[in-house]
DSSP file (Angstrom, degrees, kcal/mol; ACC not computed):
  #  RESIDUE AA STRUCTURE BP1 BP2  ACC     N-H-->O    O-->H-N    N-H-->O    O-->H-N    TCO  KAPPA ALPHA  PHI   PSI    X-CA   Y-CA   Z-CA
    1    1 A M              0   0    0      0, 0.0     4,-0.5     0, 0.0    66,-0.2   0.000 360.0 360.0 360.0 -51.2  -37.3   -9.5  -13.5
    2    2 A G     >  -     0   0    0     64,-0.9     4,-2.5     3,-0.2     5,-0.2   0.194 360.0 -85.3  84.8 152.9  -35.3   -6.3  -13.6
    3    3 A D  H  > S+     0   0    0      1,-0.2     4,-2.4     2,-0.2     5,-0.2   0.889 125.0  49.3 -61.3 -43.9  -31.7   -5.6  -12.6
    4    4 A D  H  > S+     0   0    0      2,-0.2     4,-2.1     1,-0.2    -1,-0.2   0.915 112.6  46.9 -65.9 -43.5  -32.4   -5.0   -8.9
    5    5 A N  H  > S+     0   0    0     -4,-0.5     4,-2.5     2,-0.2     5,-0.2   0.911 112.0  51.2 -64.6 -41.1  -34.5   -8.2   -8.5
    6    6 A F  H  X S+     0   0    0     -4,-2.5     4,-3.0     1,-0.2     5,-0.2   0.928 110.2  49.1 -60.4 -44.7  -31.9  -10.2  -10.3
    7    7 A E  H  X S+     0   0    0     -4,-2.4     4,-2.4     1,-0.2    -1,-0.2   0.892 110.8  49.7 -63.0 -40.1  -29.1   -8.9   -8.1
    8    8 A A  H  X S+     0   0    0     -4,-2.1     4,-2.1     2,-0.2    -1,-0.2   0.919 113.8  45.6 -63.8 -43.6  -31.1   -9.6   -5.0
    9    9 A L  H  X S+     0   0    0     -4,-2.5     4,-2.5     2,-0.2    -2,-0.2   0.920 112.5  50.7 -64.9 -44.6  -31.8  -13.2   -6.2
   10   10 A R  H  X S+     0   0    0     -4,-3.0     4,-2.2     1,-0.2    -2,-0.2   0.923 110.4  49.8 -59.0 -45.7  -28.2  -13.8   -7.2
   11   11 A K  H  X S+     0   0    0     -4,-2.4     4,-2.1    -5,-0.2    -1,-0.2   0.917 111.4  48.9 -62.1 -43.9  -26.9  -12.5   -3.8
   12   12 A E  H  X S+     0   0    0     -4,-2.1     4,-2.5     1,-0.2    -1,-0.2   0.899 110.0  51.1 -63.4 -41.7  -29.4  -14.9   -2.0
   13   13 A L  H  X S+     0   0    0     -4,-2.5     4,-3.1     1,-0.2     5,-0.4   0.901 109.9  49.7 -64.2 -40.6  -28.3  -17.9   -4.1
   14   14 A F  H  X S+     0   0    0     -4,-2.2     4,-1.8     1,-0.2    -1,-0.2   0.886 112.2  48.4 -65.5 -37.7  -24.7  -17.2   -3.4
   15   15 A E  H  < S+     0   0    0     -4,-2.1    -2,-0.2    -5,-0.2    -1,-0.2   0.898 119.2  38.8 -67.2 -39.4  -25.4  -16.9    0.4
   16   16 A Q  H  < S+     0   0    0     -4,-2.5    -2,-0.2    -5,-0.2    -3,-0.2   0.883 132.5  21.0 -78.8 -39.2  -27.4  -20.2    0.4
   17   17 A F  H  < S-     0   0    0     -4,-3.1    -3,-0.2     1,-0.3    -2,-0.2   0.466  96.1-135.5-116.1  -3.5  -25.4  -22.3   -2.0
   18   18 A G     <  +     0   0    0     -4,-1.8    -1,-0.3    -5,-0.4    -2,-0.1  -0.368  60.5   3.1  83.4-162.6  -21.9  -20.8   -2.1
   19   19 A K  S    S-     0   0    0     -2,-0.1     2,-0.1     1,-0.1    -4,-0.0  -0.332  74.2-127.4 -64.2 136.6  -19.7  -20.2   -5.1
   20   20 A A        -     0   0    0     30,-0.1     2,-0.6    -2,-0.1    30,-0.2  -0.470  18.6-113.7 -81.5 155.0  -21.3  -21.0   -8.5
   21   21 A H  B     +A   49   0A   0     28,-3.8    28,-0.7    -2,-0.1    -1,-0.1  -0.798  45.1 157.1 -88.2 122.4  -19.7  -23.2  -11.1
   22   22 A E        +     0   0    0     -2,-0.6    -1,-0.1    26,-0.1    28,-0.0   0.383  30.1 117.6-126.8   2.4  -18.8  -21.2  -14.1
   23   23 A S  S  > S-     0   0    0      1,-0.1     4,-1.7     4,-0.0     3,-0.2  -0.270  74.2-115.9 -71.9 159.2  -16.0  -23.2  -15.7
   24   24 A E  H  > S+     0   0    0      1,-0.2     4,-1.5     2,-0.2    -1,-0.1   0.859 115.6  58.5 -61.6 -35.9  -16.4  -24.7  -19.2
   25   25 A G  H  > S+     0   0    0      1,-0.2     4,-0.5     2,-0.2    -1,-0.2   0.888 105.0  49.5 -61.2 -39.8  -16.2  -28.2  -17.7
   26   26 A S  H >4 S+     0   0    0      1,-0.2     3,-1.1    -3,-0.2     4,-0.4   0.878 105.8  56.9 -66.5 -37.9  -19.2  -27.5  -15.5
   27   27 A M  H >< S+     0   0    0     -4,-1.7     3,-1.3     1,-0.3    -1,-0.2   0.853  99.2  60.1 -61.8 -34.8  -21.1  -26.2  -18.5
   28   28 A K  H 3< S+     0   0    0     -4,-1.5    -1,-0.3     1,-0.3    -2,-0.2   0.728  96.0  62.9 -66.0 -22.0  -20.5  -29.5  -20.3
   29   29 A R  T << S+     0   0    0     -3,-1.1    -1,-0.3    -4,-0.5    -2,-0.2   0.659  84.2 103.5 -75.6 -16.2  -22.4  -31.4  -17.4
   30   30 A M  S <  S-     0   0    0     -3,-1.3     2,-0.1    -4,-0.4    -3,-0.0  -0.256  71.9-122.1 -71.1 150.9  -25.6  -29.5  -18.2
   31   31 A D     >  -     0   0    0      1,-0.1     4,-2.0     4,-0.0     5,-0.2  -0.283  39.9 -90.3 -79.6 178.6  -28.5  -31.1  -20.0
   32   32 A K  H  > S+     0   0    0      1,-0.2     4,-2.1     2,-0.2     5,-0.2   0.853 124.8  54.7 -62.7 -37.3  -29.9  -29.6  -23.2
   33   33 A R  H  > S+     0   0    0      1,-0.2     4,-1.9     2,-0.2    -1,-0.2   0.940 110.1  46.1 -62.6 -45.8  -32.4  -27.3  -21.4
   34   34 A A  H  > S+     0   0    0      1,-0.2     4,-2.5     2,-0.2    -1,-0.2   0.870 109.5  55.2 -64.4 -36.6  -29.7  -25.8  -19.2
   35   35 A E  H  X S+     0   0    0     -4,-2.0     4,-2.4     1,-0.2    -1,-0.2   0.900 106.7  50.6 -63.3 -40.7  -27.5  -25.3  -22.2
   36   36 A R  H  X S+     0   0    0     -4,-2.1     4,-2.1     2,-0.2    -1,-0.2   0.883 110.2  50.0 -63.9 -39.0  -30.3  -23.4  -24.0
   37   37 A E  H  X S+     0   0    0     -4,-1.9     4,-1.7     2,-0.2    -2,-0.2   0.903 110.6  49.9 -66.8 -39.3  -30.7  -21.2  -20.9
   38   38 A R  H  X S+     0   0    0     -4,-2.5     4,-1.2     1,-0.2    -2,-0.2   0.929 110.8  49.6 -63.5 -44.0  -26.9  -20.5  -20.8
   39   39 A L  H  < S+     0   0    0     -4,-2.4     4,-0.3     1,-0.2     3,-0.3   0.879 110.2  49.8 -65.0 -37.3  -26.9  -19.6  -24.5
   40   40 A S  H >< S+     0   0    0     -4,-2.1     3,-0.9     1,-0.2    -1,-0.2   0.817 109.0  53.2 -71.5 -28.3  -29.8  -17.2  -24.1
   41   41 A A  H 3X S+     0   0    0     -4,-1.7     4,-0.8     1,-0.2    -1,-0.2   0.740  90.5  76.1 -75.2 -21.7  -28.0  -15.6  -21.2
   42   42 A D  T 3<  +     0   0    0     -4,-1.2     2,-2.3    -3,-0.3    -1,-0.2   0.667  68.2  96.8 -63.3 -14.8  -24.9  -15.1  -23.3
   43   43 A H  T <4 S-     0   0    0     -3,-0.9    21,-0.6    -4,-0.3    22,-0.2  -0.499 125.3 -53.4 -75.7  76.2  -26.8  -12.2  -25.0
   44   44 A A  T  4 S+     0   0    0     -2,-2.3    19,-1.5     1,-0.2    20,-0.4   0.919 118.4  97.2  57.5  49.6  -25.1   -9.6  -22.8
   45   45 A G  E  <  - B   0  62A   0     -4,-0.8     2,-0.3    17,-0.2    17,-0.2  -0.556  68.4 -92.9-142.3-153.7  -26.1  -11.3  -19.5
   46   46 A A  E     - B   0  61A   0     15,-2.3    15,-2.3    -2,-0.2     2,-0.3  -0.948  20.1-166.0-137.4 152.6  -25.0  -13.7  -16.8
   47   47 A F  E     + B   0  60A   0     -2,-0.3     2,-0.3    13,-0.2    13,-0.2  -0.996   8.3 176.0-142.6 136.1  -25.2  -17.4  -16.1
   48   48 A Y  E     - B   0  59A   0     11,-2.6    11,-2.7    -2,-0.3     2,-0.4  -0.992   6.0-169.4-139.0 145.5  -24.5  -19.2  -12.8
   49   49 A A  E     -AB  21  58A   0    -28,-0.7   -28,-3.8    -2,-0.3     2,-0.4  -0.996   5.6-168.0-138.0 142.6  -24.9  -22.9  -11.9
   50   50 A W  E     - B   0  57A   0      7,-2.4     7,-2.6    -2,-0.4     2,-0.6  -0.996   8.2-157.4-126.2 134.7  -24.8  -24.8   -8.7
   51   51 A W  E     + B   0  56A   0     -2,-0.4     5,-0.2     5,-0.2     2,-0.1  -0.906  18.6 176.8-116.6 103.5  -24.5  -28.6   -8.5
   52   52 A G        -     0   0    0      3,-3.1   -35,-0.0    -2,-0.6    -2,-0.0  -0.436  45.4-101.2 -95.4 175.5  -25.8  -30.1   -5.3
   53   53 A K  S    S+     0   0    0      1,-0.2     3,-0.1    -2,-0.1    -1,-0.1   0.898 120.5  12.7 -60.0 -42.5  -26.1  -33.8   -4.3
   54   54 A N  S    S+     0   0    0      1,-0.2    21,-2.9    21,-0.1    22,-0.6   0.613 126.7  48.4-111.1 -18.3  -29.8  -33.7   -5.0
   55   55 A T  E     - C   0  74A   0     19,-0.2    -3,-3.1    20,-0.1     2,-0.4  -0.969  54.1-156.0-135.1 140.4  -30.5  -30.5   -6.9
   56   56 A E  E     -BC  51  73A   0     17,-2.6    17,-3.2    -2,-0.4     2,-0.4  -0.947  19.1-165.2-110.0 136.8  -29.1  -28.6   -9.9
   57   57 A I  E     -BC  50  72A   0     -7,-2.6    -7,-2.4    -2,-0.4     2,-0.4  -0.980   7.8-175.4-128.7 133.4  -29.7  -24.9   -9.9
   58   58 A W  E     -BC  49  71A   0     13,-2.6    13,-2.7    -2,-0.4     2,-0.4  -0.996   2.0-174.4-128.6 132.7  -29.3  -22.5  -12.9
   59   59 A L  E     +BC  48  70A   0    -11,-2.7   -11,-2.6    -2,-0.4     2,-0.3  -0.994  10.6 172.4-125.1 125.4  -29.7  -18.7  -12.8
   60   60 A S  E     -BC  47  69A   0      9,-2.4     9,-2.3    -2,-0.4     2,-0.3  -0.941   7.1-176.4-131.2 153.4  -29.5  -16.7  -16.0
   61   61 A Y  E     -BC  46  68A   0    -15,-2.3   -15,-2.3    -2,-0.3     2,-0.6  -0.971  14.8-155.6-153.3 133.6  -30.1  -13.1  -16.8
   62   62 A S  E  >> -BC  45  67A   0      5,-2.8     5,-1.5    -2,-0.3     4,-1.4  -0.945   2.4-166.5-111.6 112.5  -30.2  -11.0  -20.0
   63   63 A K  T  45S+     0   0    0    -19,-1.5    -1,-0.1    -2,-0.6   -18,-0.1   0.867  88.9  59.3 -65.2 -35.8  -29.5   -7.3  -19.4
   64   64 A D  T  45S+     0   0    0    -21,-0.6    -1,-0.2   -20,-0.4   -20,-0.1   0.885 118.7  28.5 -60.3 -39.7  -30.7   -6.5  -22.9
   65   65 A R  T  45S-     0   0    0    -22,-0.2    -1,-0.2     2,-0.2    -2,-0.2   0.512  98.0-131.5 -99.6  -8.3  -34.1   -8.0  -22.2
   66   66 A H  T  <5 +     0   0    0     -4,-1.4   -64,-0.9     1,-0.2     2,-0.4   0.914  66.8 129.8  54.7  42.7  -34.3   -7.4  -18.5
   67   67 A K  E   < -C   62   0A   0     -5,-1.5    -5,-2.8   -66,-0.2     2,-0.3  -0.982  34.7-180.0-133.0 138.3  -35.3  -11.0  -18.2
   68   68 A G  E     -C   61   0A   0     -2,-0.4     2,-0.4    -7,-0.2    -7,-0.2  -0.890  14.0-149.5-134.7 167.0  -34.0  -13.8  -16.1
   69   69 A N  E     -C   60   0A   0     -9,-2.3    -9,-2.4    -2,-0.3     2,-0.5  -1.000   3.4-168.0-137.3 135.5  -34.6  -17.5  -15.4
   70   70 A L  E     -C   59   0A   0     -2,-0.4     2,-0.4   -11,-0.2   -11,-0.2  -0.992  13.4-176.8-121.1 121.7  -34.2  -19.6  -12.2
   71   71 A T  E     -C   58   0A   0    -13,-2.7   -13,-2.6    -2,-0.5     2,-0.5  -0.975  10.1-173.5-121.3 130.1  -34.3  -23.3  -12.7
   72   72 A M  E     -C   57   0A   0     -2,-0.4     2,-0.5   -15,-0.2   -15,-0.2  -0.983  11.5-170.1-122.3 119.2  -34.1  -25.8   -9.8
   73   73 A N  E     -C   56   0A   0    -17,-3.2   -17,-2.6    -2,-0.5     2,-0.6  -0.933  16.6-138.9-117.4 127.3  -34.0  -29.4  -11.0
   74   74 A S  E  >  -C   55   0A   0     -2,-0.5     4,-2.0   -19,-0.2   -19,-0.2  -0.720   4.9-158.6 -84.2 123.4  -34.3  -32.5   -8.8
   75   75 A R  H  > S+     0   0    0    -21,-2.9     4,-2.4    -2,-0.6     5,-0.2   0.889  93.0  53.5 -65.7 -39.5  -31.8  -35.2   -9.7
   76   76 A K  H  > S+     0   0    0    -22,-0.6     4,-2.4     2,-0.2    -1,-0.2   0.923 109.5  46.4 -65.5 -44.3  -33.9  -37.8   -7.9
   77   77 A I  H  > S+     0   0    0      2,-0.2     4,-2.6     1,-0.2    -1,-0.2   0.910 111.5  53.3 -64.9 -40.1  -37.1  -36.9   -9.8
   78   78 A R  H  X S+     0   0    0     -4,-2.0     4,-2.1     1,-0.2    -2,-0.2   0.916 110.4  46.6 -59.6 -43.8  -35.2  -36.9  -13.1
   79   79 A E  H  X S+     0   0    0     -4,-2.4     4,-2.3     2,-0.2    -1,-0.2   0.894 111.9  50.5 -66.1 -39.9  -33.9  -40.3  -12.5
   80   80 A E  H  X S+     0   0    0     -4,-2.4     4,-2.2     1,-0.2    -2,-0.2   0.883 110.5  50.4 -65.0 -38.2  -37.4  -41.6  -11.5
   81   81 A R  H  X S+     0   0    0     -4,-2.6     4,-2.7     2,-0.2    -2,-0.2   0.909 109.9  49.5 -65.9 -41.3  -38.7  -40.1  -14.7
   82   82 A R  H  X S+     0   0    0     -4,-2.1     4,-2.4     2,-0.2    -2,-0.2   0.917 112.1  48.6 -63.1 -44.2  -36.0  -41.8  -16.8
   83   83 A D  H  X S+     0   0    0     -4,-2.3     4,-2.2     2,-0.2    -1,-0.2   0.909 111.7  49.7 -63.5 -41.4  -36.8  -45.1  -15.1
   84   84 A Y  H  X S+     0   0    0     -4,-2.2     4,-2.2     2,-0.2    -2,-0.2   0.930 112.2  47.4 -61.9 -46.6  -40.5  -44.6  -15.7
   85   85 A E  H  X S+     0   0    0     -4,-2.7     4,-2.0     1,-0.2    -2,-0.2   0.874 110.7  51.2 -65.9 -36.2  -40.0  -43.8  -19.4
   86   86 A K  H  X S+     0   0    0     -4,-2.4     4,-2.2     2,-0.2    -1,-0.2   0.909 110.1  50.5 -64.8 -41.0  -37.7  -46.8  -19.9
   87   87 A G  H  X S+     0   0    0     -4,-2.2     4,-1.7     1,-0.2    -2,-0.2   0.897 110.1  49.4 -62.7 -41.3  -40.3  -49.1  -18.3
   88   88 A K  H  X S+     0   0    0     -4,-2.2     4,-1.6     2,-0.2    -1,-0.2   0.871 108.4  53.3 -67.0 -36.6  -43.0  -47.7  -20.6
   89   89 A E  H  X S+     0   0    0     -4,-2.0     4,-1.4     1,-0.2    -2,-0.2   0.920 108.5  50.2 -62.7 -43.5  -40.7  -48.3  -23.7
   90   90 A K  H  < S+     0   0    0     -4,-2.2    -1,-0.2     1,-0.2    -2,-0.2   0.859 108.7  52.4 -62.9 -36.1  -40.3  -51.9  -22.6
   91   91 A E  H  < S+     0   0    0     -4,-1.7    -1,-0.2     1,-0.2    -2,-0.2   0.856 112.9  44.8 -68.3 -33.2  -44.1  -52.3  -22.3
   92   92 A L  H  < S+     0   0    0     -4,-1.6    -1,-0.2    -3,-0.1    -2,-0.2   0.679  93.9  90.7 -83.4 -19.7  -44.6  -50.9  -25.8
   93   93 A T     <        0   0    0     -4,-1.4    -4,-0.0     1,-0.1     0, 0.0  -0.666 360.0 360.0 -84.0 123.5  -41.8  -53.0  -27.4
   94   94 A P              0   0    0      0, 0.0    -1,-0.1     0, 0.0    -4,-0.1   0.511 360.0 360.0 -73.0 360.0  -43.1  -56.3  -28.7
């Protein structure tokens, strides 16, 4: 990703979605995947999260590795997937 690309992406996300949530309370809301991304970003890097009505966004960057991740997660699709998996479990349960 590189420092310049990360900075450009970070700036655009702040312009589009406003202030990121960085408090410890917000971090506790994250699922396991986002927590892993946050932990990997802790290696001399940065982590930002935005919680929208329909979408969760995580941006992380490791300066040591010059590597970043941008994740956009649809809450609606996640809920649909959970409902589908629950339905499949019921079908398999005798």
